[in-house]
C-alpha positions in Angstrom: 140.5 134.4 77.0 138.1 134.5 79.9 135.3 135.9 77.7 136.1 133.3 74.9 135.9 130.4 77.5 132.6 131.8 78.8 131.1 132.0 75.3 132.2 128.5 74.6 130.2 127.2 77.6 127.3 129.4 76.7 127.2 127.9 73.2 127.2 124.3 74.6 124.2 125.1 76.8 122.4 126.9 74.0 122.8 123.8 71.8 121.5 121.6 74.5 118.6 123.9 75.1 117.8 123.8 71.3 117.8 120.0 71.4 115.5 119.9 74.4 113.1 122.4 72.7 113.2 120.4 69.5 112.2 117.1 71.2 109.9 118.8 73.7 111.8 117.5 76.7 110.6 118.6 80.1 114.1 119.0 81.5 114.7 121.9 79.1 114.4 124.3 82.1 117.9 123.2 83.2 119.9 124.4 80.1 117.5 127.4 80.0 118.6 128.5 83.5 122.3 128.0 82.5 121.7 130.4 79.5 119.4 133.0 81.1 121.2 133.6 84.4 124.8 133.9 83.1 123.8 136.2 80.2 121.7 138.4 82.5 124.6 138.5 85.0 127.1 139.6 82.3 124.6 142.3 81.1 124.1 143.7 84.6 127.9 143.6 85.4 128.7 145.5 82.2 125.8 147.9 82.8 127.2 148.9 86.2 130.7 148.9 85.0 131.9 146.1 87.3 133.7 144.1 84.7 137.5 144.2 84.8 137.5 143.2 81.1 135.9 146.6 80.1 136.8 148.8 83.1 140.3 148.7 84.4 139.2 150.3 87.6 136.7 147.6 88.4 137.6 145.0 91.1 138.2 141.5 89.9 137.0 140.1 93.2 133.6 141.9 92.9 133.2 140.5 89.4 133.9 137.0 90.5 131.4 137.3 93.4 128.6 138.7 91.3 129.3 136.0 88.6 129.1 133.2 91.1 125.9 134.6 92.8 124.1 134.6 89.4 125.2 130.9 88.9 123.7 129.9 92.2 120.2 129.0 91.0 121.2 126.9 87.9 123.9 125.2 90.0 121.3 124.2 92.7 118.9 122.9 90.0 121.6 120.8 88.4 123.0 119.6 91.6 119.5 118.4 92.8 119.1 116.3 89.6 122.6 114.8 90.0 121.9 114.0 93.7 118.7 112.1 92.7 120.6 110.2 89.9 123.4 109.1 92.3 120.9 108.0 94.9 118.8 106.2 92.3 121.7 104.3 90.6 123.9 103.5 93.6 121.7 100.7 95.0 120.9 99.3 91.6 124.5 99.3 90.3 125.5 97.6 93.6 123.4 94.6 92.5 124.1 94.7 88.8 126.5 91.8 88.7 130.1 91.5 87.8 130.1 92.8 84.3 129.7 96.5 85.1 132.1 97.9 87.8 129.8 99.9 90.1 132.6 102.3 91.2 133.4 103.2 87.6 129.8 103.8 86.8 129.1 106.0 89.8 132.4 107.8 89.3 131.5 108.6 85.7 128.2 110.1 86.8 129.9 112.3 89.3 132.7 113.3 86.9 130.2 114.3 84.2 128.1 116.1 86.8 131.0 118.1 88.1 132.1 119.0 84.5 128.6 120.3 83.8 128.6 122.3 87.0 131.9 124.0 86.1 131.1 124.8 82.5 130.2 128.4 83.2 132.6 129.1 86.1 135.8 127.6 84.7 136.4 130.8 82.7 137.1 132.7 86.0 140.4 130.9 86.2 141.8 133.1 83.4 141.2 136.2 85.6 143.9 135.0 88.0 147.3 136.5 87.1 148.9 133.6 89.0 146.9 130.8 87.4 149.7 128.3 88.1 148.7 128.4 91.8 145.2 127.5 90.9 146.4 124.7 88.7 148.6 123.3 91.5 145.8 123.6 94.0 143.4 121.6 91.8 146.2 119.0 91.1 146.8 118.6 94.8 143.0 118.0 95.4 143.0 115.4 92.7 146.0 113.5 94.1 144.7 113.6 97.6 141.3 112.2 96.4 143.1 109.5 94.4 145.2 108.4 97.4 142.2 108.4 99.7 140.2 106.3 97.3 142.9 103.7 96.8 143.8 103.3 100.4 140.3 103.2 101.9 138.6 99.9 102.8 136.4 98.7 99.9 133.9 96.8 102.0 132.3 97.8 105.3 129.2 96.9 107.2 127.5 100.0 105.7 128.6 99.1 102.1 128.7 95.3 102.1 129.7 92.8 99.6 126.7 90.9 98.3 127.0 87.1 97.9 124.6 84.5 96.7 125.1 81.0 98.2 123.1 78.0 96.9 123.6 74.5 98.3 122.8 72.6 95.1 122.4 69.0 94.1 122.5 68.5 90.3 121.5 65.5 88.2 121.7 64.8 84.5 119.3 62.5 82.6 119.2 61.2 79.0 116.5 59.3 77.2 117.1 55.6 76.9 115.7 55.1 73.4 118.1 56.9 71.1 115.6 57.2 68.2 114.2 60.6 68.8 110.6 61.1 67.7 110.0 57.4 67.0 106.3 57.6 68.0 103.8 58.0 70.8 104.3 56.6 74.3 106.3 57.1 77.5 109.8 58.4 77.5 112.3 56.5 79.6 115.3 58.3 81.0 118.4 57.2 82.8 120.7 59.0 85.3 124.1 59.7 83.8 125.8 62.0 86.3 125.2 63.7 89.6 127.1 66.1 91.9 126.5 68.4 94.8 128.1 71.5 96.3 127.7 75.1 97.4 127.4 77.3 94.3 128.8 80.8 94.9 127.9 84.0 93.0 129.6 87.3 94.0 127.7 90.3 92.7 130.7 92.5 92.1 133.8 92.5 89.8 136.2 91.4 92.5 134.4 88.1 92.8 135.9 85.8 95.4 139.3 87.5 95.7 138.6 89.3 99.0 137.4 86.0 100.6 140.3 83.7 99.5 142.7 84.8 102.3 140.0 84.5 104.9 138.9 80.9 104.4 140.5 77.9 102.8 137.3 76.7 101.4 137.0 79.8 99.2 140.7 79.6 98.3 140.1 76.0 97.0 136.8 76.9 95.3 136.5 75.3 91.9 135.8 77.7 89.0 132.9 76.3 86.9 132.7 77.2 83.2 129.4 78.1 81.7 128.0 75.0 80.1 124.5 73.9 79.3 121.2 75.6 79.7 121.7 78.9 81.7 125.3 77.7 82.4 124.0 74.4 84.0 122.9 75.9 87.3 119.5 76.7 89.0 119.3 80.4 88.7 116.5 82.0 90.8 116.5 85.0 88.5 117.5 84.9 84.8 120.7 87.0 85.3 123.4 84.6 84.2 124.5 87.1 81.5 125.1 89.7 84.3 127.4 87.5 86.5 130.7 86.4 84.9 132.3 83.7 86.9 130.9 81.1 89.3 132.5 78.9 91.8 131.6 75.5 93.3 132.5 74.4 96.8 132.2 70.6 97.1 129.7 69.5 99.7 127.3 66.7 100.5 123.8 66.9 99.0 121.4 69.2 101.0 119.2 66.2 102.0 118.1 67.6 105.4 116.8 70.8 103.7 115.2 69.3 100.7 113.6 66.1 102.1 110.2 67.7 102.5 108.6 68.1 99.1 111.5 66.8 97.1 111.7 67.5 93.4 110.4 64.7 91.2 110.0 64.9 87.4 108.1 62.4 85.3 107.9 62.6 81.5 104.5 61.1 81.2 104.3 60.6 77.5 105.4 61.8 74.1 103.0 62.5 71.2 103.5 63.3 67.6 101.6 66.3 66.4 101.3 68.3 63.2 102.0 72.0 63.0 98.8 74.0 62.1 100.7 76.4 59.8 103.6 74.5 58.2 102.3 70.9 58.5 105.6 69.6 59.9 105.7 66.8 62.4 106.4 67.8 66.0 107.1 66.1 69.3 105.0 67.1 72.3 106.4 66.0 75.7 104.2 66.1 78.8 105.8 66.7 82.2 104.6 66.1 85.7 106.7 68.1 88.2 106.2 67.7 91.9 108.2 69.9 94.3 108.2 72.9 96.5 106.6 76.4 96.3 109.3 77.9 94.1 110.3 76.1 90.9 111.7 77.1 87.5 112.0 75.6 84.0 114.9 76.5 81.7 114.5 75.5 78.0 117.5 75.6 75.7 116.9 77.8 72.6 120.4 77.9 71.0 119.2 75.8 68.1 115.9 77.6 67.7 112.7 78.3 69.6 110.1 75.9 70.8 107.3 75.2 68.4 104.7 75.6 71.2 104.1 75.2 74.9 101.3 75.1 77.4 102.3 78.2 79.3 100.7 80.6 76.8 98.4 80.7 73.8 101.2 81.7 71.5 104.5 80.1 70.9 107.5 81.5 72.9 109.1 84.6 71.4 112.6 84.1 70.1 113.3 87.6 68.7 116.2 89.6 70.1 115.5 91.9 73.0 117.0 94.9 71.1 117.9 95.5 67.5 121.4 94.2 66.7 121.5 92.0 69.8 121.9 88.2 69.8 118.8 86.1 70.0 117.8 84.6 73.3 119.6 81.4 74.1 116.9 80.1 76.6 113.4 80.3 77.8 112.8 80.9 81.5 109.5 80.1 83.2 109.1 80.6 87.0 106.5 78.9 89.2 105.6 80.4 92.6 102.9 79.7 95.0 102.2 80.2 98.7 99.9 81.4 101.4 101.3 84.1 103.7 98.7 83.2 106.4 99.2 79.4 106.2 101.0 77.3 108.8 104.5 75.8 108.3 103.0 72.5 107.3 100.8 74.1 104.6 103.8 76.1 103.3 105.8 72.9 102.9 103.1 70.9 101.1 104.0 69.4 97.8 103.1 71.5 94.8 102.0 70.1 91.4 103.0 71.6 88.1 102.0 69.9 84.8 102.9 71.3 81.4 104.0 70.3 77.9 106.6 71.4 75.5 106.5 71.0 71.7 109.5 70.9 69.5 110.4 69.9 65.9 110.5 66.1 65.5 114.2 65.7 64.7 115.5 68.2 67.2 116.9 67.3 70.6 115.1 69.0 73.6 117.3 70.2 76.4 115.4 71.3 79.4 116.3 71.9 83.1 114.0 72.0 86.0 114.9 73.4 89.4 113.3 73.6 92.9 114.3 76.2 95.4 114.0 75.7 99.2 114.1 78.6 101.6 113.1 76.6 104.7 113.2 75.1 107.2 116.9 75.9 108.0 120.3 76.0 106.5 122.1 72.8 105.8 125.1 71.9 108.0 127.6 72.7 105.2 125.9 76.0 104.4 125.7 76.9 108.1 129.5 76.4 108.4 130.1 78.8 105.5 127.6 81.3 106.8 129.3 81.4 110.3 132.8 81.9 108.7 131.8 85.0 106.7 132.9 88.4 108.0 130.4 91.1 108.9 131.1 93.1 105.7 129.3 90.5 103.6 125.6 90.3 103.1 124.9 86.7 102.1 121.6 85.3 100.7 121.5 81.5 101.1 119.1 78.8 100.1 119.0 75.3 98.7 118.2 74.0 95.3 117.6 70.7 93.4 118.5 70.9 89.7 117.6 68.2 87.1 118.9 68.4 83.5 117.3 66.5 80.7 118.3 65.6 77.1 115.2 64.3 75.3 
């Protein structure tokens, strides 16, 4: 049985080596080491008559020691690769959002790695006449590890919970003339709704649950459903698909933090154009945006792509990212400017951003524009939240203005 188990592991490594050779993969030296060293070790052991499988006088302990020594080099090679993988993925997975549990992902890597490392040594268990003792020992190690993992503290200062906090003021606008694409001229809009609050985005699957017992404001946080372009919020990065669940803490508008270089959006005019390829009528809307040094535009694409825009020579790409995936539901354009050697006054100067968007004449254009403020200081409501957070949280806080338009 020991020899059959050993041959099964050898066949698995041989197949993996064949695949690496077929596709000319540089990592083929790893399965090669797992084939060469065990086979050479068995040949040497049988040659000197140290195998208890062929020589009853041979010592089982000596066989095990020689077998493990020959597995030392491939084990070190494989362990080095697994060590690099864990150190590479651990910080990335910790910031991957709430859709992928980081503990499960890292645990899966370690489990697969340990399984690979024991492929060629697990056969030695069958040499033990009292194999039940070995089984009980391994079961005890598993249970102790399970209890230690479930009873330990999830968050510490060394492994903090990451939290995005944005003090947001949102406004919704709609065009006053209902007849879309009626002709050239200015576009008048009216304010239909406004709100303000602290938008909270936890970057792990536990979301706000660890914070609810600590602060009443988090316990009373309002869950906000995803609605509108990029869920109706001013994302600094286009990662709304990675974070499932967002909460809103009611607060006054962050006026003291956004009063310098406030966001203003003017729709200067609307023109009717003709498509160069299909000859269809299109609407081209010209925007004048004035605001801070970091701004973003989010354009809804659920009903189809834009016909054209001023950000690039070609029209925006609407194809799926990968074969079989859904099409993109929005276009994201980020505006950033600054001078690292400038004074505070220069950093807070008003920025100008002019662009146009072109869409089919009969379609409604839904676009959101956001401005992000990282200076001069936190708002009073944000500072109160910041001071109440425990030391095992690493928060990132800033302020945003977010304007939504239906045109």
